[in-house]
N, C-alpha and C positions, 0 to 999 in steps of 0.2 A: 283837828286841823290838818291840812295837807300841804305844808310848805309855805303858807301865808301867815304873817304875824297878825295877831288880834290886838291891835293897839288900844282899842276901846276897853278891853279887859284890864290892861295895865293901868290905863288912866282911871278907871273906876276903882281899882284896888288902891291906888294912891289917894283918890278923893275920899274913899270910905275911911281911910286911916288918917285923914287930914295931913297927908304928906304931899310933897311936891316933886316935880321932875327935877328941879334944881337940887333938892335935898337928896334925891336918888343919885344924881351926878356927883355930888360932894362925897357921898358914901362910897361910890365906886371909884372915886378919884379920877373922874373923867370930865371932859368939857360937856356942858349941857347940850350943845348942838350935836355932839357925837351920840349922846344917849337918845336924843330925839330922832336922829337918822336911823339908829338901830331899831327903835320902836316903830318907826314908819316902814321898816322892811327894806331900807336902802342898802343895808348890809346884813349878813347873817350874824345872829347872836352866837357868841362862843360859850362853851360849856362853863368856863369860870365866871363869865358875866351872868349867866343864868343862875348860878349858885349864889352870887352876890345879891342879885335881885330877889331871889327867894328869901334870903336872910333879912333883907330890908323890909320885905312885905310880910314876913312871917308866914310864907306859903310853902308848900312842898315843891322841891325842885322839879318833880315830874309834872306838876300842874303848870309851872312857869314854862317848861319846855313845850308842853302841848300848845299853849297859847302863843309861843314863839314860833310855831310852825315846824318844830323839830319832832320827827316821829320818834315814839318810844316803844319799847318792846313790852312783853307781858309782865316783866318784872319792874317796869317803870324806868328802865334805863334807856339812854339814847341808843337807837338801833345802829349797828355797825353797817347796815345795808344802805347804800346810797344809789340813787338812779344816776348813773354816770354817762350813759350812752344811748343811742338809738340804733336799731338794726334795720337797714333799708331792705327793699324788696328783693335785692340780689344777694343779701347776706352780709353786706359790708357793715362794719361797726364804726359808727361815727361818734366821737366824744362830744358830750354836751359842754358848752362854754361854762355853764353854771350847774354843776352837780347838785342834786337836791335830795332830801330824805324821801323815802317811799311814803305814800299815804298810809295812815295807821291801819286802814282796812286790809292792807297787804301783809302786815307784820305777823299776825298769827299764822298765816299760811307759809310764811317764810322762816318761821322759827326752826322747823326741822332741818332746813338747809344750813342754818347757822350752826346748829348742834353738830351736824355731820361734818362741817368744816372746822370744828374746834374753835380756837380763838382767832383764826385768820380772818382777814377782811373779805366780806362778801360784797360783790358788786352786782348791780342790776342794770339791764338794758331792755328798753321797750321796743318791740317790733312795730314798725310803721310801714305797712305794705298794703296799699289799696289794690294792687295788682301783682302778678307774678307768683312764683312758687310759695312765697310766705304769706300770701293773702289770707289764708285760713287762720294764720297766727296773728293777724293784725290786732294790735293793742295788747298782746300777750307780753308779760314781763318774764325775762329769762335771768336766772341767778347763776353767777359763777364766781369762783375765787380769784383773788389777785395772785399772780404768780410771776416769777422771774425765770422760769425753766419750762422745758417740755416735760410735763408730768406723765408718768407711766400710765396712770389711769385714763389719760386722754385717748390712748390708742384704741381704736375700734369704737369710740364713742363720739356723739355729737359734742363738739368742743368749740371753744373760742380760741382761735389761732392767730398769733401774730407772725406775719411772714418776715423774712430777712430784710425786705425793703421797707418794712414799717407798717404796711397795711394790716388791719385786723379784720378777720372775717369769721363767720359762723360756718363750720364745715365738719364733716365726719372724717376722721383720720383712719385710713384703711391700713396703711403701713408706715413705719418710721424707722430711721436708722439713728444710732447714737451720734453720728456726725451731723445730724440736722436735716438730711434729705428725707422727704416724706411724700406720700401720695394721699391726696385728700379728695373726698367727694363733696362737691359744692352743693348748695341748696337747689341749684338748677338741675342737678343730676349728672353734671360732667365731672370727670376725674382729671386732676391736675397734679403734676409733680412740682413740689415747692421746696424751699429751704425754710424750715421753721425756726423762729427765734424763741417763742414761748407757745405753750398750749395747755389749756386747762379744761376739764370736762364740765358740761352744763350740769349744775347741781339740782335745779328745779325749773319747771315751766309753770308759771302762774297765770291762769286765764283772767 
């Protein structure tokens, strides 16, 4: 699955076990209409809800998560990587209104980046650039870590930079001072002097 819930699978499992949606709602101590909306994909299933459904159906949690459209990693655990943003043709990073899990096909390639970053949260952004300097990277997914600081490893690297005024961009940091002043090379090749709020290096680029 790639972010879309498979309602038919849930209904078939209930039918095969001669159980009902109302019975599931009672077990979860939820209103039947809320469960119906969840299984219709009107809102994302939470981890504790997936665990309760798995117990009710006698199914593995990993199987429930897969059919709920939640990506899982190679160990069958929900992936910490979410697709949270897009990167425009000029390198601007725009947050998605509805962050979503990466399709399972990306997870194996992303595992190395998760391990490199330890237990920190890894974020994904997809390049959408039909024209411009990033056109060759159109549809590529870039992984980076969540940060609240200007990380030392970002200096000299292609990084995700949040500027003092709040804009977030993809750029290479050529120099930086501890006071926040920095010089960056934009994706268009121009150099700018900026005030950095946060910066974190790109962990991986997945075609």
